[in-house]
Backbone as numpy.savetxt, mean C-alpha at the origin, in Angstrom:
# Nx Ny Nz CAx CAy CAz Cx Cy Cz
10.27 -23.05 2.74 9.74 -21.81 3.32 9.29 -22.09 4.75
9.82 -21.33 5.69 9.45 -21.53 7.09 8.07 -20.94 7.36
7.34 -21.57 8.28 6.02 -21.06 8.62 6.15 -19.74 9.38
5.32 -18.78 9.01 5.37 -17.45 9.58 3.98 -17.04 10.03
3.94 -15.99 10.85 2.68 -15.35 11.21 2.63 -13.99 10.52
1.59 -13.80 9.72 1.37 -12.56 8.99 0.31 -11.73 9.71
0.50 -10.43 9.72 -0.53 -9.49 10.17 -0.85 -8.62 8.97
-2.08 -8.73 8.45 -2.45 -8.06 7.21 -3.59 -7.09 7.49
-3.37 -5.81 7.23 -4.45 -4.84 7.38 -5.29 -4.81 6.11
-6.59 -4.62 6.29 -7.49 -4.62 5.14 -7.52 -5.98 4.47
-7.70 -7.03 5.28 -7.57 -8.40 4.78 -8.81 -8.93 4.09
-9.89 -8.17 4.10 -11.16 -8.71 3.59 -11.38 -8.45 2.11
-10.45 -7.75 1.44 -10.64 -7.50 0.01 -9.30 -7.18 -0.64
-9.30 -7.14 -1.97 -8.14 -6.69 -2.73 -6.88 -7.48 -2.45
-5.76 -6.76 -2.42 -4.47 -7.41 -2.19 -4.43 -8.10 -0.84
-5.05 -7.51 0.17 -5.04 -8.11 1.49 -5.63 -9.50 1.48
-6.78 -9.65 0.85 -7.43 -10.95 0.75 -6.60 -11.92 -0.08
-6.04 -11.44 -1.17 -5.23 -12.31 -2.03 -4.01 -12.83 -1.28
-3.32 -11.95 -0.57 -2.12 -12.37 0.17 -2.50 -13.32 1.30
-3.59 -13.01 1.99 -4.03 -13.89 3.08 -4.36 -15.28 2.55
-5.04 -15.35 1.44 -5.44 -16.63 0.86 -4.23 -17.48 0.48
-3.28 -16.87 -0.19 -2.09 -17.61 -0.64 -1.22 -17.98 0.56
-1.11 -17.09 1.54 -0.30 -17.39 2.72 -0.86 -18.56 3.51
-2.18 -18.57 3.69 -2.81 -19.67 4.43 -2.64 -20.98 3.67
-2.78 -20.92 2.36 -2.62 -22.13 1.55 -1.20 -22.68 1.65
-0.24 -21.78 1.90 1.16 -22.20 2.04 1.50 -22.65 3.46
0.53 -22.63 4.36 0.74 -23.13 5.71 1.08 -22.08 6.75
0.99 -20.81 6.37 1.28 -19.73 7.32 0.04 -19.39 8.15
0.26 -18.80 9.30 -0.84 -18.26 10.11 -1.05 -16.80 9.70
-2.30 -16.43 9.53 -2.62 -15.07 9.11 -3.59 -14.43 10.08
-3.22 -13.25 10.56 -4.10 -12.39 11.35 -4.53 -11.25 10.43
-5.83 -11.14 10.20 -6.32 -10.12 9.29 -7.19 -9.10 10.00
-6.98 -7.82 9.68 -7.83 -6.80 10.28 -9.06 -6.54 9.41
-10.17 -6.30 10.09 -11.42 -5.91 9.44 -12.01 -4.75 10.24
-12.90 -3.99 9.61 -13.42 -2.80 10.29 -14.80 -3.01 10.90
-15.44 -4.15 10.64 -16.79 -4.36 11.17 -17.04 -5.85 11.36
-18.06 -6.14 12.16 -18.44 -7.54 12.35 -18.96 -8.15 11.06
-19.63 -7.35 10.25 -20.12 -7.86 8.96 -18.95 -8.26 8.07
-17.91 -7.43 8.05 -16.72 -7.76 7.26 -16.03 -8.99 7.81
-16.01 -9.12 9.14 -15.41 -10.30 9.75 -16.14 -11.57 9.31
-17.47 -11.53 9.37 -18.25 -12.71 8.99 -18.04 -13.07 7.52
-18.01 -12.05 6.66 -17.81 -12.31 5.23 -16.43 -12.89 4.97
-15.42 -12.38 5.68 -14.06 -12.89 5.49 -13.93 -14.32 5.97
-14.54 -14.64 7.11 -14.45 -15.99 7.65 -15.16 -17.00 6.76
-16.17 -16.55 6.03 -16.81 -17.45 5.06 -15.84 -17.82 3.95
-15.02 -16.85 3.53 -14.05 -17.11 2.45 -12.82 -17.85 2.97
-12.37 -17.48 4.19 -11.14 -18.04 4.75 -11.38 -18.44 6.20
-11.96 -19.61 6.44 -12.27 -20.01 7.82 -11.04 -20.10 8.72
-9.85 -20.29 8.13 -8.65 -20.47 8.94 -8.04 -19.15 9.41
-8.48 -18.04 8.86 -7.86 -16.76 9.20 -8.23 -16.33 10.61
-7.29 -15.69 11.30 -7.56 -15.06 12.59 -7.97 -13.62 12.30
-9.01 -13.15 12.91 -9.48 -11.80 12.60 -9.44 -10.91 13.84
-9.14 -9.64 13.61 -9.20 -8.64 14.67 -9.89 -7.40 14.11
-10.69 -6.77 14.94 -11.35 -5.52 14.54 -10.35 -4.38 14.68
-10.17 -3.64 13.60 -9.20 -2.54 13.65 -9.47 -1.57 12.50
-9.80 -0.35 12.85 -9.85 0.75 11.89 -8.53 1.48 12.01
-7.74 1.52 10.94 -6.39 2.07 11.04 -6.38 3.56 11.33
-7.55 4.22 11.23 -7.59 5.65 11.56 -7.91 5.88 13.05
-8.17 4.82 13.78 -8.35 4.94 15.24 -6.97 4.72 15.87
-6.12 5.74 15.72 -4.71 5.61 16.03 -4.45 5.18 17.47
-5.24 5.66 18.40 -5.00 5.36 19.81 -5.28 3.90 20.16
-6.01 3.19 19.32 -6.37 1.79 19.61 -5.37 0.80 19.02
-4.56 1.24 18.08 -3.76 0.29 17.30 -2.75 -0.46 18.16
-2.12 0.24 19.09 -1.16 -0.43 19.96 -1.79 -1.57 20.74
-2.99 -1.35 21.26 -3.69 -2.40 22.01 -4.09 -3.55 21.09
-4.52 -3.23 19.89 -4.92 -4.27 18.93 -3.74 -5.19 18.62
-2.57 -4.59 18.37 -1.39 -5.38 18.06 -0.96 -6.21 19.26
-0.99 -5.61 20.45 -0.62 -6.35 21.65 -1.53 -7.55 21.87
-2.83 -7.35 21.72 -3.79 -8.44 21.91 -3.61 -9.52 20.86
-3.30 -9.11 19.61 -3.10 -10.09 18.55 -1.90 -10.98 18.85
-0.80 -10.39 19.31 0.38 -11.19 19.61 0.18 -12.05 20.86
-0.57 -11.54 21.82 -0.86 -12.35 23.01 -1.71 -13.56 22.65
-2.62 -13.38 21.71 -3.53 -14.47 21.33 -2.90 -15.45 20.35
-2.09 -14.94 19.41 -1.65 -15.78 18.30 -0.14 -15.91 18.17
0.60 -15.27 19.05 2.05 -15.38 19.01 2.70 -14.24 18.24
4.04 -14.20 18.26 4.77 -13.10 17.62 4.51 -13.04 16.12
4.33 -11.83 15.64 4.13 -11.61 14.20 5.50 -11.52 13.53
5.63 -12.19 12.39 6.87 -12.15 11.61 6.80 -11.14 10.48
5.61 -11.00 9.89 5.47 -10.17 8.68 4.25 -9.26 8.84
4.48 -7.97 8.70 3.38 -7.00 8.63 3.14 -6.63 7.18
1.93 -6.84 6.70 1.53 -6.37 5.38 0.63 -5.16 5.59
1.18 -3.98 5.41 0.45 -2.73 5.61 -0.32 -2.42 4.33
-1.51 -3.00 4.24 -2.25 -3.00 2.98 -3.46 -2.06 2.98
-4.03 -1.78 4.13 -5.28 -1.00 4.17 -5.10 0.34 3.48
-6.03 0.66 2.60 -5.96 1.93 1.88 -7.06 1.97 0.82
-7.18 3.11 0.19 -8.18 3.24 -0.87 -7.74 4.33 -1.82
-8.42 4.42 -2.96 -8.10 5.43 -3.95 -9.08 6.58 -3.94
-8.57 7.77 -4.19 -9.42 8.94 -4.40 -9.16 9.47 -5.78
-10.25 9.78 -6.49 -10.16 10.33 -7.84 -10.89 11.65 -7.89
-10.21 12.67 -8.39 -10.85 13.97 -8.51 -9.86 15.03 -8.95
-10.32 15.96 -9.77 -9.49 17.09 -10.15 -9.12 17.87 -8.89
-7.87 18.29 -8.79 -7.39 18.92 -7.56 -8.22 20.14 -7.18
-8.51 21.02 -8.13 -9.26 22.23 -7.82 -10.67 21.90 -7.33
-11.24 20.82 -7.81 -12.61 20.45 -7.46 -12.71 19.68 -6.14
-11.61 19.09 -5.68 -11.67 18.13 -4.58 -11.54 18.83 -3.23
-12.51 18.65 -2.34 -12.45 19.27 -1.01 -11.23 18.82 -0.23
-10.69 19.73 0.56 -9.51 19.41 1.36 -9.83 18.31 2.38
-11.10 18.20 2.79 -11.48 17.14 3.73 -11.24 15.76 3.13
-11.42 15.66 1.79 -11.18 14.37 1.14 -9.69 14.04 1.13
-8.86 15.05 1.02 -7.42 14.83 1.11 -7.04 14.37 2.52
-7.63 15.01 3.53 -7.32 14.65 4.91 -7.68 13.19 5.17
-8.84 12.77 4.71 -9.26 11.38 4.90 -8.32 10.43 4.16
-7.93 10.81 2.93 -7.02 9.97 2.16 -5.71 9.76 2.90
-5.17 10.83 3.45 -3.90 10.72 4.18 -4.08 10.01 5.52
-5.22 10.21 6.17 -5.46 9.51 7.43 -5.37 7.99 7.25
-5.96 7.49 6.18 -5.95 6.04 5.94 -4.63 5.60 5.34
-4.25 6.20 4.21 -3.12 5.68 3.43 -1.76 5.98 4.04
-1.65 7.07 4.80 -0.35 7.46 5.36 -0.34 7.27 6.88
-1.17 8.06 7.59 -1.12 8.01 9.05 -1.53 6.64 9.58
-2.52 6.02 8.96 -2.92 4.69 9.40 -1.82 3.67 9.21
-1.19 3.69 8.03 -0.10 2.75 7.76 1.07 2.98 8.72
1.41 4.24 8.96 2.52 4.55 9.86 2.18 4.14 11.29
0.96 4.38 11.71 0.56 4.02 13.07 0.67 2.51 13.30
0.24 1.72 12.31 0.35 0.26 12.44 1.82 -0.15 12.47
2.61 0.41 11.57 4.04 0.08 11.56 4.70 0.42 12.89
4.36 1.61 13.44 4.97 2.02 14.70 4.59 1.10 15.85
3.44 0.47 15.78 3.07 -0.48 16.82 3.94 -1.74 16.76
4.46 -2.05 15.58 5.30 -3.24 15.43 6.79 -2.94 15.57
7.20 -1.71 15.30 8.64 -1.42 15.29 9.36 -1.83 16.57
8.86 -1.48 17.77 9.59 -1.90 18.97 9.62 -3.41 19.15
8.57 -4.07 18.73 8.52 -5.54 18.85 9.55 -6.18 17.91
9.56 -5.74 16.66 10.52 -6.28 15.71 11.95 -5.92 16.12
12.16 -4.69 16.58 13.51 -4.26 16.98 14.02 -5.10 18.15
13.17 -5.33 19.14 13.60 -6.09 20.30 13.86 -7.56 19.95
13.09 -8.09 18.99 13.29 -9.48 18.58 14.41 -9.63 17.55
14.87 -8.46 17.02 15.93 -8.45 16.00 15.52 -9.23 14.75
14.28 -9.14 14.40 13.79 -9.76 13.16 12.41 -9.20 12.86
11.96 -9.42 11.64 10.66 -8.94 11.21 10.74 -8.40 9.79
9.59 -8.32 9.16 9.53 -7.83 7.77 8.28 -6.97 7.65
8.46 -5.75 7.18 7.34 -4.84 6.95 7.21 -4.61 5.46
6.04 -4.90 4.92 5.72 -4.61 3.53 4.68 -3.51 3.52
5.09 -2.31 3.12 4.16 -1.19 2.99 3.64 -1.16 1.56
2.35 -1.36 1.39 1.78 -1.37 0.04 1.57 0.07 -0.41
2.40 0.50 -1.34 2.24 1.83 -1.91 1.55 1.67 -3.26
2.22 2.00 -4.34 1.60 1.94 -5.66 2.62 2.45 -6.66
2.41 2.12 -7.95 3.20 2.85 -8.94 2.85 4.34 -8.84
1.66 4.64 -8.27 1.25 6.02 -8.02 2.03 6.67 -6.90
2.95 5.95 -6.28 3.89 6.54 -5.34 5.21 6.89 -6.00
5.29 6.60 -7.32 6.52 6.89 -8.06 6.26 7.66 -9.35
5.00 7.65 -9.81 4.59 8.42 -10.98 3.29 9.14 -10.64
2.90 10.08 -11.49 1.64 10.78 -11.27 0.83 10.80 -12.55
-0.45 11.11 -12.40 -1.32 11.33 -13.56 -2.44 12.25 -13.12
-3.03 13.01 -14.05 -4.10 13.94 -13.68 -5.27 13.21 -13.03
-5.82 13.82 -11.99 -7.05 13.31 -11.40 -6.88 12.46 -10.16
-5.64 12.17 -9.77 -5.46 11.38 -8.54 -4.37 12.02 -7.67
-4.44 13.35 -7.54 -3.42 14.07 -6.77 -3.38 13.62 -5.32
-4.54 13.47 -4.68 -4.55 13.09 -3.27 -4.00 11.68 -3.09
-4.37 10.79 -3.99 -3.90 9.41 -3.91 -2.39 9.35 -4.12
-1.91 9.97 -5.21 -0.47 9.96 -5.46 0.29 10.62 -4.32
-0.25 11.73 -3.80 0.41 12.40 -2.69 0.56 11.47 -1.50
-0.48 10.71 -1.20 -0.43 9.81 -0.05 0.57 8.68 -0.29
0.62 8.18 -1.50 1.53 7.07 -1.78 2.98 7.54 -1.91
3.20 8.74 -2.45 4.54 9.31 -2.44 5.02 9.45 -0.99
4.13 9.92 -0.12 4.51 10.08 1.29 4.90 8.75 1.91
4.09 7.73 1.71 4.39 6.42 2.30 5.65 5.82 1.70
5.88 6.10 0.42 7.10 5.62 -0.24 8.33 6.20 0.45
8.33 7.50 0.68 9.48 8.12 1.34 9.65 7.66 2.77
8.55 7.55 3.49 8.61 7.08 4.88 9.16 5.65 4.93
8.77 4.83 3.97 9.25 3.44 3.92 10.76 3.38 3.76
11.31 4.26 2.93 12.76 4.26 2.72 13.50 4.64 4.00
12.97 5.63 4.73 13.59 6.01 6.00 13.44 4.88 7.01
12.26 4.30 7.08 12.00 3.19 8.00 12.97 2.05 7.73
13.20 1.78 6.47 14.12 0.70 6.09 15.53 0.98 6.63
16.00 2.22 6.45 17.34 2.56 6.92 17.45 2.49 8.43
16.41 2.95 9.12 16.45 2.96 10.58 16.35 1.56 11.19
15.64 0.66 10.51 15.43 -0.68 11.08 16.47 -1.69 10.63
17.24 -1.37 9.59 18.23 -2.31 9.07 19.23 -2.79 10.12
19.72 -1.93 11.03 20.69 -2.42 12.03 20.12 -3.48 12.97
18.81 -3.60 13.00 18.18 -4.54 13.92 17.67 -5.81 13.22
18.08 -5.99 11.97 17.68 -7.19 11.24 16.26 -7.17 10.75
15.65 -5.99 10.70 14.26 -5.86 10.25 14.24 -5.32 8.83
13.54 -6.01 7.95 13.44 -5.61 6.54 12.20 -4.75 6.31
12.33 -3.78 5.41 11.19 -2.96 4.99 11.24 -2.81 3.48
10.15 -3.15 2.83 10.03 -2.99 1.38 8.71 -2.31 1.06
8.77 -1.34 0.16 7.55 -0.73 -0.38 7.13 -1.53 -1.60
5.91 -2.01 -1.57 5.36 -2.77 -2.69 4.62 -1.81 -3.61
4.99 -1.76 -4.87 4.50 -0.74 -5.80 3.76 -1.39 -6.97
2.51 -1.78 -6.78 1.78 -2.44 -7.86 1.31 -1.44 -8.92
1.17 -1.96 -10.13 0.50 -1.22 -11.19 -1.00 -1.49 -11.12
-1.63 -1.67 -12.27 -3.08 -1.91 -12.32 -3.37 -3.40 -12.18
-4.14 -3.74 -11.17 -4.50 -5.13 -10.91 -6.01 -5.27 -10.84
-6.47 -6.50 -10.97 -7.91 -6.77 -10.93 -8.41 -6.82 -9.48
-8.39 -5.66 -8.84 -8.99 -5.48 -7.53 -10.12 -4.47 -7.68
-10.70 -4.08 -6.56 -11.81 -3.12 -6.62 -11.33 -1.69 -6.39
-10.02 -1.46 -6.57 -9.46 -0.13 -6.32 -10.19 0.94 -7.13
-10.43 0.65 -8.41 -11.09 1.63 -9.29 -12.60 1.45 -9.34
-13.12 0.53 -8.52 -14.55 0.26 -8.53 -15.23 0.77 -7.28
-15.83 -0.16 -6.54 -16.64 0.19 -5.37 -15.86 0.95 -4.31
-14.58 0.62 -4.14 -13.83 1.20 -3.03 -13.29 2.60 -3.31
-13.33 3.05 -4.56 -12.77 4.36 -4.88 -13.74 5.48 -4.52
-13.21 6.54 -3.92 -13.98 7.75 -3.65 -13.79 8.69 -4.82
-14.89 9.15 -5.40 -14.82 10.02 -6.57 -15.49 11.36 -6.26
-14.73 12.43 -6.44 -15.27 13.77 -6.27 -16.15 14.12 -7.46
-17.30 14.71 -7.17 -18.19 15.11 -8.27 -17.55 16.20 -9.10
-17.81 16.13 -10.40 -17.29 17.14 -11.32 -18.07 18.44 -11.17
-17.35 19.59 -11.31 -18.02 20.86 -11.15 -17.47 21.97 -12.04
-16.30 21.77 -12.66 -15.68 22.83 -13.47 -15.49 22.31 -14.89
-16.24 22.89 -15.82 -16.26 22.39 -17.20 -14.91 22.52 -17.89
-14.08 23.46 -17.47 -12.78 23.64 -18.12 -11.94 22.36 -18.10
-12.17 21.51 -17.10 -11.35 20.29 -16.99 -11.92 19.11 -17.78
-13.08 19.28 -18.38 -13.72 18.15 -19.07 -12.84 17.49 -20.11
-12.20 18.27 -21.01 -11.41 17.61 -22.06 -10.23 16.80 -21.52
-9.65 17.26 -20.41 -8.51 16.54 -19.83 -8.94 15.33 -19.03
-9.95 15.53 -18.17 -10.21 14.53 -17.15 -11.30 13.52 -17.50
-12.33 13.94 -18.22 -13.43 13.01 -18.50 -12.96 11.74 -19.21
-12.09 11.82 -20.21 -11.61 10.58 -20.84 -10.83 9.68 -19.89
-10.10 10.29 -18.94 -9.32 9.50 -17.98 -10.26 8.75 -17.05
-11.27 9.45 -16.54 -12.25 8.80 -15.65 -12.99 7.69 -16.38
-13.41 7.95 -17.59 -14.16 6.95 -18.35 -13.30 5.71 -18.63
-12.05 5.93 -19.03 -11.17 4.80 -19.33 -10.90 3.96 -18.09
-10.73 4.64 -16.96 -10.46 3.90 -15.71 -11.66 3.05 -15.32
-12.85 3.59 -15.46 -14.05 2.83 -15.11 -14.27 1.66 -16.06
-13.99 1.87 -17.34 -14.18 0.80 -18.32 -13.17 -0.33 -18.11
-11.98 0.03 -17.64 -10.91 -0.96 -17.46 -11.05 -1.73 -16.16
-11.82 -1.18 -15.21 -11.93 -1.80 -13.90 -12.42 -3.23 -13.99
-11.67 -4.15 -13.39 -12.01 -5.56 -13.42 -11.37 -6.31 -14.57
-10.76 -5.57 -15.50 -10.12 -6.21 -16.66 -8.64 -5.84 -16.76
-8.08 -5.36 -15.65 -6.67 -5.01 -15.66 -5.80 -6.25 -15.88
-4.59 -6.01 -16.35 -3.68 -7.11 -16.66 -3.20 -7.83 -15.40
-3.04 -7.09 -14.31 -2.45 -7.66 -13.10 -3.33 -8.67 -12.41
-2.75 -9.80 -12.02 -3.45 -10.89 -11.34 -3.11 -10.84 -9.85
-4.09 -10.55 -8.97 -3.80 -10.44 -7.54 -3.19 -11.70 -6.94
-3.56 -12.86 -7.45 -3.01 -14.11 -6.91 -1.51 -14.20 -7.21
-1.11 -13.74 -8.39 0.31 -13.75 -8.73 1.08 -12.72 -7.90
0.44 -11.58 -7.62 1.06 -10.60 -6.73 1.28 -11.23 -5.35
0.28 -11.94 -4.86 0.39 -12.57 -3.55 1.54 -13.58 -3.52
1.68 -14.36 -4.59 2.78 -15.32 -4.67 4.13 -14.60 -4.65
4.20 -13.45 -5.33 5.44 -12.67 -5.34 5.76 -12.14 -3.94
4.73 -11.76 -3.19 4.94 -11.26 -1.82 5.46 -12.38 -0.92
4.91 -13.57 -1.06 5.40 -14.69 -0.26 6.87 -15.00 -0.56
7.25 -14.86 -1.82 8.66 -15.04 -2.17 9.50 -13.89 -1.60
8.97 -12.67 -1.67 9.70 -11.49 -1.17 10.07 -11.64 0.29
9.12 -12.07 1.12 9.38 -12.08 2.57 10.33 -13.20 2.99
10.74 -14.04 2.05 11.75 -15.05 2.33 13.15 -14.56 2.00
13.25 -13.39 1.35 14.55 -12.91 0.90 15.38 -12.33 2.06
16.68 -12.58 2.01 17.58 -12.03 3.01 18.07 -10.63 2.64
17.95 -10.28 1.36 18.36 -8.95 0.91 17.28 -8.37 0.00
16.11 -8.08 0.56 14.99 -7.62 -0.27 15.22 -6.19 -0.75
14.55 -5.80 -1.83 14.75 -4.45 -2.38 14.01 -3.39 -1.57
14.46 -2.13 -1.66 13.74 -1.04 -0.99 12.33 -0.88 -1.53
12.16 -1.09 -2.83 10.82 -1.09 -3.43 10.76 -2.17 -4.49
9.59 -2.74 -4.66 9.39 -3.78 -5.65 8.22 -3.41 -6.54
8.52 -3.14 -7.81 7.46 -2.88 -8.78 6.81 -4.20 -9.16
5.49 -4.19 -9.28 4.77 -5.38 -9.72 3.80 -4.99 -10.83
3.93 -5.65 -11.96 3.10 -5.36 -13.12 3.90 -4.71 -14.24
3.64 -5.14 -15.47 4.37 -4.60 -16.61 4.08 -3.13 -16.82
2.87 -2.68 -16.45 2.58 -1.25 -16.60 3.38 -0.43 -15.60
3.54 -0.93 -14.39 4.36 -0.23 -13.40 5.81 -0.13 -13.90
6.31 -1.20 -14.45 7.67 -1.20 -14.99 7.81 -0.15 -16.09
6.85 -0.11 -17.00 6.90 0.81 -18.13 6.84 2.26 -17.67
5.83 2.59 -16.87 5.61 3.99 -16.49 6.70 4.52 -15.57
7.15 3.70 -14.63 8.20 4.16 -13.72 9.52 4.29 -14.46
9.81 3.36 -15.35 11.06 3.44 -16.13 11.07 4.70 -16.98
9.93 5.03 -17.59 9.84 6.24 -18.39 10.04 7.49 -17.54
9.50 7.48 -16.34 9.69 8.63 -15.45 11.16 8.79 -15.06
11.83 7.69 -14.78 13.24 7.75 -14.43 14.04 8.34 -15.59
13.72 7.93 -16.81 14.42 8.46 -17.98 14.15 9.96 -18.14
12.90 10.39 -17.94 12.58 11.82 -18.05 13.30 12.61 -16.96
13.33 12.05 -15.75 13.98 12.73 -14.65 15.47 12.89 -14.91
16.09 11.86 -15.43 17.52 11.94 -15.74 17.79 12.99 -16.81
16.91 13.05 -17.81 17.07 14.05 -18.87 16.89 15.46 -18.32
15.92 15.65 -17.43 15.70 16.97 -16.83 16.89 17.39 -15.96
17.44 16.46 -15.21 18.61 16.76 -14.38 19.77 17.21 -15.25
19.97 16.50 -16.34 21.07 16.83 -17.23 20.85 18.18 -17.90
19.62 18.45 -18.34 19.32 19.70 -19.04 19.51 20.92 -18.15
19.27 20.78 -16.86 19.33 21.91 -15.93 20.54 21.84 -15.00
21.50 21.01 -15.36 22.65 20.78 -14.48 23.44 22.06 -14.20
23.64 22.88 -15.21 24.41 24.11 -15.00 23.73 25.05 -14.02
22.40 25.15 -14.11 21.68 25.97 -13.16 21.75 25.34 -11.77
21.64 24.05 -11.71 21.68 23.34 -10.42 22.97 23.64 -9.67
24.10 23.51 -10.34 25.39 23.68 -9.66 25.78 25.15 -9.50
25.06 26.04 -10.22 25.42 27.47 -10.16 25.12 28.09 -8.81
24.35 27.41 -7.98 23.96 28.00 -6.69 24.94 27.69 -5.57
25.95 26.86 -5.86 26.96 26.56 -4.84 27.79 27.82 -4.57
28.11 28.05 -3.31 28.88 29.24 -2.94 30.36 29.05 -3.02
């Protein structure tokens, strides 16, 4: 495995921290973004070898300068891990539209803004690898996480277009679609809308309770995900999306089967609209 320079957004926790840790252990250089000096200090305690830059992915106008300064200081980046993001949980009718806007600002616009800062650099160098961290929630849905799934579906689609547009220049793009892992996604980092409509109690309360009880005990191991990412970025023909976790495999496979059945059931209506 050749030594590479990684640029990882949201490197101080979750998948970002796991990937940074494994990459540094493998001899790679890692530039990690953090949003505050306190986060920088905490990250450097865990990973003294990491290079850190202050970057809030929602400060879109600053991202180009941040990336330029990072490459000037540490050299050309080979791999972008677009990891910064968070989960929102709430019944759609109950959840303020402002919470949706914030969810999309971070999970979609922030990720796209960071990618766009690297696209001309990767294109001109005719190499590079972008890993956009989406979710199995970018391919399946469940009640109570409409804003989250919407944001990840959006990034999933954008990743596929980005992949097609960058392929002629030798730049790889893969959407990483994890299932449930032992990160803080369902814990401290999740934004939860307060409940207000009793009609949804029977549907949603058991889902919220189960998610909270499962937090920290999920089957997925972040260190193994990180190892899979390091293997992924060495591939010459990487997949458009990579599911990680047996639950992601199960739920997405079931959705594909349902979708195929629905297409078949409504095929006559579908083709009846041709002129």
